N, C-alpha and C positions, 0 to 999 in steps of 0.2 A: 276362563274355564267354562266348559259346557255343563252347567249345573242341571239343566233339563235332562240331558242324557243320563246323568248319574242317578238323579231322583227317579226317573222313569224306569231305569234298570233295577233299582232297589225295590220299587213298588212291584214291578213285574215278578221279581225273584221271590219276594215275600208272599205274594198272592199265589204264585205257582206252588210254592211249598205248602201253604195253608190249604189249597184246594186240590192238591195232589194231581197237578196237571203240568204242562210244559209252558215255558215262557214264549214258545214259538207258535202258539195258537191264539186265535182271536178271543177276547179283545186285547190280551196282554202284549202281543207282538206289535200292536199299532199304537201303543201309548205315546202321547205327545203332550205338549204344554196345554193344549185345549182339553185334554181328557178329563172328564168329571169322575171323581171318586165315587160319588153316589148319584142317584137320580138320572138314569139314561146314559150312564157311563160304565164304570167297572162294577157298579152295583155292590159296593163295599158295605157290609153290615157294620154295626157298632163295634163288635169285637175285632173285626178285621181292621177297621179304621184306627183303633188304639194300637194294634200290632204294627201297622204301617208307620204311625207317628212315632212309636217307640224306636223303630228301626232307623228312621231319619234322625231322631234325637241322638241315638247311640253313635251312629257313624260320624256325624258332624259335630258332636259335643255341644248341641244347642242348649243343653242344660247349664252350660257355663256362661250363657248369655241370656238375655230376655227373649231372644228370637223364638225359642221353642214354645213359648206361651201362646203363640199365634197359630200354630199348625192346625189345631182342632177347630179353629174359627173359619177355616177355608176348606173347600171341597173340590179343588182341581190341582192337577200336577204342576201347572205353571206357577200357581201361587206358592206352593210348597218350595219349588225351586227358587223362587224369588226370596223367600225367607232364608233359605240356606245361603244364597248369595250375599244377603245382607249381613249374616253372621260371619261369613268368610271375609267380608270387607273390614270387619272389626279386628282382623288379624288372628284368625284361628291358628293355633299352634299344633294341634293334634287331630288325628283321625283314628277311628276304630274300625277295623275290618274283622269279619267273622270267618273262621275257617269253614270249609264245606261240611264238616261233620261226617265225612266219609269213613273215618276211623274212630268214631265215638261222638260224644256231644260236641256241638260247635263251640269253638273257643274264641273269646274276644282278644284281638291283637291290636294294641295301641301303637301308632306310628307317629313320629314327629314330622310335620309337614316340611320343615327345612331339610330333613334328611332325605325325604322322598324327592324333593326338588334337586338335591345334590346328585342323587342317583340318576334322575332324568337328564341332567346336564351331560352325564357320561354317555347315556344312550343316544342323546341328540348328536353328539360328536361321532358316534359309531354309525349313525344312519344319515349321512349328509345327502342333501338333495331330495329328501322325501317331500312330496307335494300332497299326497293323500294317504290316510290311514284307512285300510279296509278291515273293519273290526268284526271278528267272528267270536268274540268273547263278551261276557257281560261287563258293564262299566263299573259296577259297584264292588266287585272283588278286587283284591289288590293288584293282581296281574293286569286286569283290564283297566283299572284306574290309572296305573302308571303309564301303560302303553297306548291307551285309547282316549285318555282324558288329559293327563299332565303333559305327556310328550307332544301331542298335537298342539296344545296350548303354547308350548315353548317354541315349536317349529312354525306356528301360525298356519297350519294346514287343515284341510277338510277331513272330516271323519264320515265314513259311510258304513252302515251296518250291512254286512254281507251274509248273515247267517242263513238267509232264505234264498240266496242267489242260486240258480241252477248252474251246472257246470259250463254250459254254453256261454253264459254271461261272463264268467271268468275269462274264457278264451277270447271273447269279443272285446271286453272293456278294460282288462288289467293293463296298466301302463308300467314302463320301466321305473318311473318315479314313485310307484306305490309301495307301501309297506303293509303286508298282510299279517295281521296279528291273530293267531289261532292256537288251539291246543293240539296235541298229537293226533287225537281221533279225527279232528277236522282236516288235518294235513293228510291223513290216510284217505279220507273221502276225496280230497282234491287230487291226490296222487293217482288214485284208481279211476277217477272220472275224467281227468284231463291228461291226454297223452303227452303234451308238451305245451308250455306257455309260449305264446307268440313272441314275447319279448322277455328277457331276463328280469326277474322281479325279486325284491327283497322280502324276506319273511322272518317272523320270530315265533318261537314256540316255547311253552313252559307249562307248569302245573303237574306234569307227569313226564317220566323219561321218554325221549323220542328214540325208538329202536334204531340201531345203526343202519339196518337195511332200508328203513324208510327215509332216513336222513340222506343216504347215498342216492336213493332213487329220486328224491326231490331235487338233489343237485343235478342229476342227469336231465331232469325235466326243465331246468332253467331257473330254479329257485336258489337264491343266495340266502341260505337259512342260518339264523342265529338261535341257539338254544340258551335260555336263561335258567340257571339253577337258583332256587330261593324258596321262600315260604311266606305265609301270612305273618308269621312271627318275626321274620328277618328282613322281608322284602328281598331285593335281588342280592345275590352273593357273588355269582360268577357267570361267565358266558363262554360258549365255544362256537366256532364258526365253520367247522368242517366235520364230516363223518369220521369217527375214529379219533378225533382230537380230544385233548384234555380241556377241562374248564379252566379259565384264568380268573383269579379273584379280581373283583372290581377294586378300584384304587383305595377305597376307605376300609377295606378288610385286611386283617393280618392273622396269620396262623400263630397260635400260642399253645403248644402241646396238644391236648385233646379238645380244645375249644377254639372257636373263631372269635376274634375281637373286632367290633365295628367302631371306628373312630369318627367322631363328629365334634361339633362345637355347640356350646350352649348359646342362648340369646345374647349373653354379655361377652361372648368371644372366648370363653374358657374351653379348654379341651375336655372332651367327654369320651369315655370308653365303656362299651357294653360287651360282655362276654356271653356267647351262646353255645350251648351243647346241642349238636345237630342230631336228628333222628336217623340219619343215614351214615353208613360207613364210607369214608373217603379214603382213597388211595392216592397218596401224594407222590407226584413225579418230580416236583421241584418245590421250592419254597412257596410259589404262588400258583402252581398248576396241579390239578387233581382230577381223578375219575370218581364217579359215584358208583359204588359197588352194591347198593341195595340197602334196605331198611335194617336198622339194628334190632336184633331180638325178634320182636313181633309175636311173642308167645302170649297165649291166653290159657286160663286154667279150666279144665273139664274134669270134674270128679277129683279135684286136688292134684291133677297131673298137668304139667306144662305141655301144651300142644301148639303147633305152628300152622295157623290157617293158610298162609301163603304157600308153604311147602306142600301141604295136603292138597290144595287146589292145583298146584303144578303136577302133582302125581296123578290126580284124577284126570287132568287134561291130557295125559299120555295114553289114556284108554282109547282104543281104536274107534269107539262110538262117540267120542267127545271132541268137540272143536275148542271150546273154552269153558273155564270153570272159575267161579269165585266162591270162597268159603269164609264164613265169619261166625262169631259167637252169637247165639240167639239173644234177642232182647229179653229183659227180665220177665215181660208178659208172655213170652213165647216158650220159655224153658231154660235149661242150663246146659244144653248140648250145642254142637255145631250144626249149622245149616249150609246147604250148598245151592248155588244157582248154576245150572248147566245149560250150555248151548250145544245141542247135538250136532254131530257131523252131517247128518241128513235128517230132514224132517220126517216124522213117522209116528208110530205108536209110542207115545211118551210113557204110558203105563208099562208096556213091555220093556222099553229101554231102562226105566227106573228099576224094574225087577232085576234085569241083567246087571246093572251097575251096583245095586245093593249086594248081589251075590259075589261080584268081584271084590267089593270093598271088604267083605267079611274075611277074605283070604289075604288081602293086601294091606289092610289098615288095622291098627290096634283099636280096641273097642272105644277108647276115649277119643280116637281120631276120626271115627266114622260119623259123617253128618247124619243126624237123626231125621232131617227133613230135606227132601230134594225138590227143587222147583226148576222146571224147564221153560225156556223162552228162546226167542229168535236172536236176541242180543243181550249181553250183560247189562245190568242197570247202571247207568252213568248219569251224572248231572251235566249242566251246561258247560262245565269246565273239563268234561271228559273223565272225571274221577269216579271210581266205583262208589255206588250209594247202597243203602240198605234196601231190603225187600222183606215182604211178609213171608214168614215161614209157611 
């Protein structure tokens, strides 16, 4: 397993979050085994160093061994990756992934390594003949870890980070034996930037729904796309392989009334079952085939009244001056109302557009539904996984 890639990705993600920047800028985008954490490298201060060490300890459960004791004694990424590898060699049984926090505080999600390996075995059978994985996702999130770390390790293939590749390079260098691992937003970028791939290529998408129109367009452009449905809490649940098709449950999942049950085995060979209530509404077409019909509920309270940010955002987005909109509840330090991030259909006088939109909202939305703060920008705020993130009101 490529421990350097995972540790580098985790360090970059934590520092980007702490410094309010992107993982795709220097020096974060160029982190390697030789990268120094301090002194002429990432210039990590003492507080950042403890944050990074805590993140590595948390993900790899180094606190369950003596390996974690050595992190703060070293100051480069390669040494930290070596410590993680040494702990892994002792037979680590669990990993902890953090959710993106796009819908609240980040949540710690613990996964059994054996179960992740079981899932990867199914994916390996689904993608025969893959010689390279082209990674457009971070390696330390569960989706990236499964498809750009564990899967390549099982297949014995090369991994290339393509997050900064220009479109022309995809046209020139992508091979039929490649597997592109990306999120829907990156697939949209490729679809609009590349008229057609020179050779048919396999791709996988996850973390957010892939719109049917985008799925179909990619198929026409020569991409054999697979969409994975799952979460940090559950890992992979199902997959679909064509636009308009239903998801099929992976072999170790079963439907049981309103919950899904994951079947696995304990270290001593005993059967194990875990039940999960999902945050999405599933429409079942057969015992093992389903469509995802959207998030359940999604209500928040404003002035003691339940309001639905996603529905409000969709309504605002129908305004002729608006291209896209996101709505969420303010943070406690911002207030107790809703706030909206708006992408205008045409760039122009934002102050004038805001006045017009507020006037429209007064007649179209109830008082508790009206965002008290409007922020305009060129694109909606998203993280490296393509999920909506918070913004300052």
